[in-house]
DOROLUM-46902 format. One record per residue (C-alpha): residue in three letters; x, y, z. Coordinates in Angstrom, 2 decimals. Last residue first. Layout:
BEGIN
PT  ALA  X  Y  Z
...
This chain:
BEGIN
PT  ASP  -15.65  38.06  -12.58
PT  PRO  -18.52  38.08  -10.11
PT  LEU  -19.65  34.82  -8.49
PT  LEU  -23.07  33.71  -9.66
PT  ASP  -22.13  30.51  -11.43
PT  TYR  -19.87  29.67  -8.52
PT  PHE  -22.63  29.90  -5.95
PT  TYR  -25.38  27.98  -7.73
PT  ARG  -23.08  25.38  -9.26
PT  MET  -21.46  24.70  -5.91
PT  VAL  -24.87  24.30  -4.21
PT  ASP  -26.00  21.70  -6.73
PT  SER  -22.62  19.94  -6.57
PT  ARG  -22.79  19.75  -2.78
PT  THR  -26.12  17.99  -3.14
PT  VAL  -29.83  18.80  -2.84
PT  ILE  -32.46  16.03  -2.55
PT  GLY  -36.17  15.99  -3.24
PT  ILE  -39.67  15.51  -1.82
PT  VAL  -38.87  13.46  1.30
PT  GLN  -42.00  13.46  3.46
PT  GLY  -42.21  14.70  7.07
PT  ASN  -44.36  17.69  6.20
PT  ASP  -41.80  18.79  3.58
PT  VAL  -38.31  17.27  3.64
PT  VAL  -35.45  18.01  1.25
PT  PRO  -32.80  15.32  1.71
PT  LEU  -29.39  16.97  2.15
PT  ARG  -26.27  15.82  0.37
PT  GLY  -22.49  15.91  0.90
PT  VAL  -22.35  16.04  4.67
PT  ASP  -19.63  17.56  6.86
PT  HIS  -21.98  18.73  9.64
PT  LYS  -21.03  22.43  9.69
PT  VAL  -20.06  22.59  6.00
PT  MET  -23.19  20.89  4.72
PT  ILE  -25.46  22.83  7.09
PT  GLU  -23.89  26.15  6.01
PT  ALA  -24.23  25.25  2.33
PT  ALA  -27.95  24.52  2.73
PT  GLN  -28.46  27.82  4.55
PT  MET  -26.67  29.64  1.72
PT  PRO  -28.84  27.84  -0.86
PT  SER  -31.88  29.33  0.91
PT  LYS  -34.60  27.48  2.83
PT  GLY  -38.12  27.08  1.43
PT  PRO  -37.72  23.39  0.57
PT  GLU  -36.91  22.38  4.17
PT  ILE  -33.56  20.79  4.98
PT  THR  -32.37  17.43  6.25
PT  ARG  -29.41  16.11  8.22
PT  VAL  -29.48  12.35  8.77
PT  GLU  -28.01  10.51  11.75
PT  ALA  -28.54  6.85  10.82
PT  SER  -25.51  6.60  8.55
PT  MET  -26.04  3.39  6.61
PT  PHE  -23.88  0.29  7.01
PT  ALA  -26.05  -2.36  8.68
PT  LYS  -29.31  -0.60  7.66
PT  ALA  -28.40  -1.19  4.02
PT  PRO  -28.97  -4.91  4.40
PT  SER  -26.04  -7.38  4.26
PT  LYS  -25.38  -9.38  1.07
PT  LEU  -22.43  -7.07  0.29
PT  GLN  -20.97  -8.27  3.59
PT  SER  -20.12  -11.61  1.93
PT  GLU  -17.58  -9.84  -0.27
PT  LYS  -15.63  -8.89  2.83
PT  ARG  -14.31  -5.46  3.91
PT  VAL  -17.45  -3.33  3.58
PT  ARG  -16.49  -0.45  5.88
PT  ARG  -15.14  1.54  2.94
PT  PHE  -18.63  1.19  1.43
PT  ASP  -19.83  3.97  3.74
PT  ARG  -17.67  6.45  1.80
PT  ARG  -19.74  5.92  -1.33
PT  SER  -22.75  7.19  0.55
PT  ILE  -25.72  5.55  2.26
PT  MET  -28.14  7.72  4.21
PT  GLY  -30.59  6.91  7.00
PT  VAL  -34.15  6.60  8.29
PT  ILE  -36.10  8.87  5.94
PT  ARG  -39.83  8.43  6.27
PT  GLY  -42.15  7.38  3.45
PT  GLU  -42.71  3.90  4.83
PT  ASP  -38.97  3.23  5.09
PT  ILE  -36.50  5.50  3.27
PT  VAL  -32.73  5.16  2.94
PT  PRO  -31.30  8.15  1.10
PT  ILE  -28.67  7.76  -1.65
PT  GLY  -25.10  8.81  -2.14
PT  THR  -22.41  9.19  -4.79
PT  ILE  -24.54  9.32  -7.93
PT  GLY  -23.94  7.97  -11.45
PT  LYS  -27.42  6.42  -11.62
PT  ARG  -26.16  2.99  -12.69
PT  ARG  -23.14  3.05  -10.39
PT  LEU  -25.15  4.15  -7.34
PT  LEU  -27.83  1.56  -8.15
PT  ALA  -25.29  -1.26  -8.45
PT  ALA  -23.76  -0.31  -5.09
PT  VAL  -27.20  -0.22  -3.42
PT  GLU  -28.04  -3.65  -4.87
PT  GLU  -24.77  -5.06  -3.51
PT  MET  -25.59  -3.47  -0.16
PT  ARG  -28.85  -5.41  0.13
PT  THR  -32.05  -3.38  0.45
PT  ALA  -33.67  -3.94  3.87
PT  SER  -33.24  -0.32  5.01
PT  SER  -35.14  0.76  1.92
PT  VAL  -33.60  2.40  -1.12
PT  ALA  -33.99  5.84  -2.68
PT  THR  -33.91  7.74  -5.96
PT  VAL  -35.68  11.00  -5.29
PT  PRO  -38.11  12.43  -7.81
PT  PHE  -36.64  14.97  -7.81
PT  SER  -33.37  16.90  -7.74
PT  MET  -33.08  20.04  -5.63
PT  LEU  -31.97  23.47  -6.80
PT  ASP  -35.28  25.32  -7.07
PT  SER  -36.68  23.67  -3.93
PT  VAL  -33.59  24.90  -2.07
PT  GLN  -34.74  28.43  -2.75
PT  VAL  -33.83  31.05  -5.32
PT  SER  -35.90  34.22  -4.97
PT  ALA  -32.82  36.23  -4.25
PT  GLN  -33.65  39.36  -2.37
PT  GLN  -34.58  42.54  -4.13
PT  ASN  -36.95  43.68  -1.42
PT  GLY  -37.92  46.91  -3.12
PT  GLN  -36.57  48.87  -0.16
PT  ILE  -33.23  47.10  -0.63
PT  LEU  -33.24  48.01  -4.32
PT  GLU  -34.20  51.60  -3.54
PT  LEU  -31.38  51.92  -1.00
PT  ILE  -28.84  50.58  -3.51
PT  TRP  -30.05  53.03  -6.19
PT  GLN  -29.79  55.96  -3.78
PT  GLU  -26.17  55.07  -3.06
PT  VAL  -25.44  54.76  -6.78
PT  ALA  -26.92  58.20  -7.40
PT  ASP  -24.73  59.70  -4.65
PT  ALA  -21.64  57.99  -6.14
PT  HIS  -22.24  59.60  -9.54
PT  ALA  -22.69  57.21  -12.44
PT  GLY  -20.83  57.26  -15.77
PT  LYS  -19.86  53.60  -15.73
PT  ILE  -21.05  51.18  -13.05
PT  GLN  -18.86  48.27  -11.96
PT  ALA  -20.53  45.66  -9.77
PT  ALA  -19.66  43.43  -6.82
PT  GLY  -21.25  40.79  -4.61
PT  ALA  -20.89  38.89  -1.35
PT  ARG  -23.11  37.14  1.21
PT  PRO  -25.98  35.99  -1.01
PT  HIS  -23.84  35.35  -4.11
PT  GLY  -22.30  37.68  -6.62
PT  GLY  -22.81  39.55  -9.83
PT  GLY  -22.77  42.95  -11.48
PT  GLY  -25.30  44.78  -13.65
PT  MET  -26.96  46.74  -10.85
PT  SER  -29.69  44.14  -10.37
PT  ARG  -26.86  41.62  -10.00
PT  LEU  -25.52  43.80  -7.17
PT  ILE  -28.81  43.57  -5.27
PT  ALA  -29.13  39.83  -5.82
PT  GLY  -25.59  39.29  -4.58
PT  VAL  -26.33  41.47  -1.54
PT  ASP  -28.95  38.97  -0.33
PT  LEU  -30.34  40.28  2.96
PT  GLU  -32.29  37.73  4.97
PT  GLU  -29.40  35.42  5.80
PT  SER  -27.53  38.36  7.31
PT  GLN  -23.76  38.75  7.34
PT  SER  -23.64  40.76  4.13
PT  ARG  -20.90  42.22  1.94
PT  GLY  -21.26  44.59  -1.00
PT  ILE  -18.67  46.07  -3.33
PT  VAL  -19.52  48.84  -5.80
PT  MET  -16.82  50.09  -8.17
PT  CYS  -17.98  53.39  -9.57
PT  ARG  -16.88  54.76  -12.92
PT  ASP  -15.65  57.93  -14.58
PT  LYS  -12.27  56.45  -15.47
PT  GLY  -10.19  59.28  -14.02
PT  PRO  -12.94  60.13  -11.51
PT  ASP  -12.68  56.68  -9.82
PT  PHE  -15.63  56.36  -7.41
PT  PHE  -15.53  53.62  -4.77
PT  VAL  -18.98  52.78  -3.38
PT  GLY  -18.44  50.39  -0.46
PT  PHE  -21.58  48.61  0.67
PT  ALA  -22.13  47.11  4.13
PT  ALA  -24.67  44.59  5.36
PT  ASP  -26.17  43.45  8.65
PT  VAL  -24.16  45.99  10.63
PT  ASN  -21.54  45.37  13.32
PT  LEU  -19.61  48.59  12.52
PT  ILE  -16.31  46.73  12.91
PT  GLU  -17.62  43.67  11.03
PT  MET  -18.95  45.69  8.10
PT  TYR  -15.70  47.70  7.79
PT  MET  -13.70  44.48  7.92
PT  ARG  -15.77  43.07  5.04
PT  VAL  -15.49  46.31  3.05
PT  VAL  -11.71  46.31  3.47
PT  VAL  -11.45  42.65  2.40
PT  ALA  -13.46  43.48  -0.74
PT  LEU  -11.02  46.24  -1.66
PT  SER  -8.64  43.47  -2.69
PT  ASP  -6.77  45.32  -5.43
PT  ILE  -6.91  49.08  -5.95
PT  HIS  -7.59  50.45  -9.45
PT  GLY  -7.09  54.14  -10.10
PT  ASP  -7.33  57.08  -7.71
PT  VAL  -10.15  56.48  -5.25
PT  VAL  -13.04  58.71  -4.18
PT  MET  -15.10  57.24  -1.37
PT  LYS  -18.74  56.53  -0.59
PT  ASN  -19.79  54.36  2.37
PT  ILE  -23.18  52.66  2.58
PT  SER  -24.02  51.17  5.99
PT  ILE  -27.08  49.06  6.60
PT  ARG  -28.93  47.69  9.64
PT  HIS  -31.87  45.75  8.17
PT  GLY  -35.45  46.24  9.42
PT  LYS  -36.77  47.39  6.05
PT  VAL  -33.87  49.86  5.80
PT  LYS  -32.12  51.05  8.95
PT  CYS  -29.25  53.49  8.62
PT  ARG  -25.62  53.68  9.62
PT  ARG  -23.05  56.26  8.66
PT  ALA  -19.25  55.91  8.64
PT  HIS  -17.20  58.93  7.63
PT  GLN  -14.22  58.35  9.92
PT  LEU  -14.65  54.57  9.52
PT  MET  -14.25  54.88  5.76
PT  LYS  -11.07  56.93  6.20
PT  PHE  -9.58  54.34  8.54
PT  LEU  -10.52  51.52  6.12
PT  ILE  -8.88  53.36  3.21
PT  ALA  -5.69  53.95  5.24
PT  LYS  -5.57  50.30  6.31
PT  HIS  -6.00  49.19  2.69
PT  LYS  -3.07  51.40  1.65
PT  GLU  -0.97  49.90  4.46
PT  SER  -1.61  46.48  2.92
PT  TYR  -4.01  43.59  3.56
PT  ALA  -3.22  40.62  1.32
PT  PRO  -6.19  38.54  0.24
PT  LYS  -7.59  35.72  2.38
PT  LEU  -8.01  32.57  0.34
PT  PHE  -11.25  30.56  0.28
PT  THR  -13.67  32.62  -1.80
PT  SER  -10.97  34.38  -3.81
PT  LEU  -9.68  30.99  -4.88
PT  ILE  -13.12  30.00  -6.19
PT  ASN  -13.26  33.12  -8.32
PT  LEU  -9.72  32.46  -9.58
PT  ASP  -10.85  29.22  -11.24
PT  ALA  -8.00  27.07  -12.56
PT  ARG  -8.73  26.50  -16.23
PT  ARG  -5.79  24.33  -17.26
PT  GLN  -4.03  27.40  -18.68
PT  LEU  -4.39  28.88  -15.19
PT  LEU  -2.52  25.85  -13.85
PT  TRP  0.37  26.44  -16.29
PT  GLY  0.53  30.10  -15.28
PT  ALA  0.68  29.21  -11.58
PT  ALA  3.50  26.72  -12.23
PT  HIS  5.48  29.31  -14.19
PT  ALA  4.97  31.87  -11.40
PT  ASP  6.10  29.43  -8.73
PT  GLU  9.17  28.44  -10.76
PT  ALA  10.02  32.14  -11.22
PT  THR  10.45  32.28  -7.47
PT  THR  8.43  33.53  -4.49
PT  ALA  10.42  33.70  -1.23
PT  PRO  9.94  37.48  -1.06
PT  PHE  6.13  37.11  -0.87
PT  THR  4.06  38.58  -3.77
PT  LEU  3.08  35.52  -5.84
PT  ASN  -0.52  35.53  -4.51
PT  GLY  0.85  35.54  -0.96
PT  THR  3.41  32.87  -1.88
PT  ASP  2.16  30.11  0.43
PT  GLU  -1.52  30.81  -0.24
PT  TYR  -1.12  31.33  -3.98
PT  ILE  0.78  28.10  -4.56
PT  GLY  -1.67  25.90  -2.66
PT  ALA  -4.66  27.71  -4.16
PT  LEU  -3.19  27.05  -7.62
PT  LEU  -3.15  23.33  -6.81
PT  LEU  -6.80  23.46  -5.73
PT  THR  -7.86  25.29  -8.89
PT  ALA  -5.96  22.88  -11.15
PT  GLN  -7.75  19.96  -9.48
PT  MET  -11.06  21.81  -9.99
PT  PRO  -10.33  22.44  -13.67
PT  SER  -9.48  18.73  -14.16
PT  LEU  -5.82  17.91  -14.62
PT  ARG  -3.99  15.84  -17.23
PT  LYS  -0.46  14.67  -16.55
PT  ARG  2.14  15.56  -19.17
PT  LYS  4.95  13.90  -17.19
PT  ARG  6.98  17.12  -17.17
PT  LYS  3.89  19.16  -16.22
PT  LEU  3.06  16.85  -13.33
PT  GLU  6.71  17.10  -12.23
PT  ARG  6.64  20.90  -12.26
PT  VAL  3.29  20.80  -10.48
PT  LEU  4.89  18.73  -7.71
PT  LEU  7.64  21.26  -7.10
PT  THR  5.18  24.16  -7.22
PT  THR  2.90  22.46  -4.68
PT  THR  5.76  22.67  -2.19
PT  ALA  5.39  26.44  -2.25
PT  GLY  7.63  29.50  -2.68
PT  VAL  10.70  27.67  -3.92
PT  SER  13.81  26.41  -2.16
PT  GLU  14.14  22.80  -3.27
PT  ARG  13.58  19.40  -1.73
PT  CYS  12.52  16.66  -4.15
PT  GLY  11.57  13.03  -3.70
PT  GLY  13.97  10.25  -2.85
PT  ALA  15.27  7.79  -0.26
PT  ALA  14.07  9.88  2.68
PT  ASN  15.43  9.91  6.23
PT  ILE  12.78  11.85  8.12
PT  SER  14.16  13.77  11.12
PT  GLY  14.42  17.16  9.47
PT  LYS  17.18  19.54  8.37
PT  GLU  15.76  22.87  7.23
PT  LEU  15.30  23.15  3.46
PT  HIS  11.59  23.93  3.38
PT  HIS  10.14  23.50  -0.12
PT  ASP  9.23  19.87  0.55
PT  TRP  8.67  16.64  -1.35
PT  VAL  9.84  13.65  0.69
PT  LEU  9.88  10.02  -0.50
PT  ILE  10.08  7.09  1.91
PT  GLU  10.36  3.45  0.87
PT  LEU  9.70  1.14  3.82
PT  GLY  11.97  -1.93  3.87
PT  LYS  12.43  -1.75  7.61
PT  ARG  9.83  0.30  9.51
PT  ASP  11.52  2.50  12.13
PT  LYS  9.31  5.58  11.80
PT  LEU  6.30  3.82  10.30
PT  ALA  4.47  3.28  13.60
PT  GLU  4.99  6.97  14.44
PT  MET  2.65  8.04  11.61
PT  ARG  -0.09  9.34  13.91
PT  ASP  -0.31  12.84  12.40
PT  LEU  2.94  14.13  10.95
PT  ARG  4.85  17.13  12.32
PT  SER  6.81  15.02  14.84
PT  TRP  8.10  12.78  12.04
PT  SER  9.95  15.69  10.46
PT  ASN  10.35  16.63  6.79
PT  ALA  7.12  18.43  5.87
PT  ASP  5.41  19.92  2.82
PT  VAL  4.76  16.46  1.34
PT  VAL  5.52  13.00  2.72
PT  VAL  5.20  9.97  0.43
PT  LEU  5.27  6.65  2.28
PT  ARG  5.72  3.37  0.40
PT  ASN  5.29  -0.12  1.87
PT  VAL  2.16  0.50  3.96
PT  ALA  0.28  -2.66  5.01
PT  LYS  1.03  -2.29  8.73
PT  LEU  -0.30  1.28  8.55
PT  ASP  -3.83  0.01  7.97
PT  VAL  -5.50  3.31  7.07
PT  GLU  -8.80  4.71  8.36
PT  ALA  -7.28  6.04  11.61
PT  PRO  -4.76  8.07  9.59
PT  THR  -7.70  9.94  7.99
PT  ARG  -8.76  9.26  4.43
PT  THR  -9.13  11.36  1.32
PT  LEU  -11.27  11.44  -1.82
PT  PHE  -11.05  14.82  -3.50
PT  LEU  -14.04  15.46  -5.78
PT  GLU  -16.68  14.12  -3.37
PT  LYS  -15.24  16.29  -0.62
PT  HIS  -15.71  19.55  -2.51
PT  ILE  -17.93  21.48  -0.07
PT  SER  -16.49  20.07  3.13
PT  LEU  -13.01  20.15  1.62
PT  PHE  -13.16  23.90  1.03
PT  ALA  -14.45  24.58  4.55
PT  LYS  -11.75  22.38  6.12
PT  VAL  -9.09  24.08  4.02
PT  ASN  -10.32  27.51  5.15
PT  PRO  -10.36  26.38  8.80
PT  ASN  -6.81  24.94  8.75
PT  LEU  -6.90  21.17  9.06
PT  THR  -6.47  18.88  12.07
PT  LYS  -7.14  15.15  11.64
PT  PRO  -4.21  14.78  9.30
PT  LEU  -4.93  14.00  5.65
PT  VAL  -4.18  10.65  4.01
PT  ALA  -4.38  10.54  0.20
PT  ILE  -4.04  6.92  -0.95
PT  ALA  -1.34  6.07  -3.52
PT  ASN  -2.00  3.96  -6.60
PT  PRO  -1.97  6.97  -8.94
PT  PHE  1.48  8.16  -7.79
PT  LEU  1.99  11.43  -9.66
PT  LEU  -1.72  12.28  -9.36
PT  THR  -1.63  11.18  -5.72
PT  ALA  1.28  13.60  -5.23
PT  ALA  -0.79  16.51  -6.56
PT  ILE  -3.57  15.69  -4.07
PT  VAL  -1.13  15.69  -1.15
PT  SER  0.56  18.86  -2.42
PT  ALA  -2.81  20.62  -2.61
PT  PHE  -3.51  19.74  1.03
PT  ALA  -0.10  20.93  2.23
PT  ASP  -0.13  24.13  0.17
PT  PHE  -3.72  24.77  1.24
PT  ASP  -2.92  24.53  4.95
PT  ALA  -2.69  21.34  7.01
PT  ASN  -2.91  21.75  10.75
PT  LYS  -0.76  18.61  11.13
PT  HIS  1.78  17.96  8.40
PT  THR  1.41  15.92  5.23
PT  THR  0.42  12.50  3.90
PT  VAL  0.66  10.33  0.80
PT  ILE  0.06  6.59  1.12
PT  GLN  1.19  3.53  -0.82
PT  MET  0.00  0.00  0.00
């Protein structure tokens, strides 16, 4: 057995390096530590079906004959790998951009001073002409961007830039990166935030606490969204809008952020010709005065321009389901035939469990495939009502680490919404 693993509290460079290594070693199993950085955990919760990983507890370490370690070079940084430390005959490969001496005695791999470990693995993927999906390219670019500060940190090299360019050619999605990576916060951003706070005004519109701040800016300024978010959090309002007027180009950049489920800033900004999702949006408006833009925002909020999209609009129906007595071999055949990764277990119209592809990991003997679904199903099922928002569905999925939610109305299952459904909704609406 071959496994790829990385350090505790894995960041995007660590996670991306693990996935990149499994592409180089197709027979290797991706093993992530129990502790992940919050942004990695959120990303994986949404995209879990695309990146199959295991925890150290799910791996039989006695069967491991090759260990690939990425973004680390010390046994103490790995999660529960001590049993392999003195294993005779174990092949160890280390890929790491840190050159400090470590405790792992590796037979191969690559250690080189670049901005991110992912860069080293991307170089090898490129050399071997490996094909990547857009989402794989996106994850690998996230690894490089996070460790290089979007290619701005002093440790960044030309190798990192070449790797990033190659991933962009493979359709890495910068919109997704902006969702999960925190942008750099410079002195210029601090000055803008301070000025916004000096002129801060709050108002109440249809029960929502709102702040709209107008500023004149000289030319394009990156990452203004992070300033608007901090401004919203400091003022503790339900939503904040930054209206940044550039006289040289005669245009307003409008950025909105919300921390209220009831106020969909994405819908408001789409009405202004921009885009976004319920908690974030942006729009560029040519030839408009900042005062007129402010009035427009207020009118849209007054007009209740909230997204009309509900879970019922995203869900699939009718629902493919099995009973608790259905044999596991029949469940497996149904999953393959339908091309789905999970299925609800329903008895007498009531949901009693869920079966996903991950549950089949516990099927260790062929004879167990004759067992009923109730022997392997997850009995604790999270559900959602049809009138809830996509944002609420996403929050449940992330909080409880589930890939699908049965949609229940008056105790009956009327549909099902998956991670993919929610991803399509959010990413299709993200502004360019």
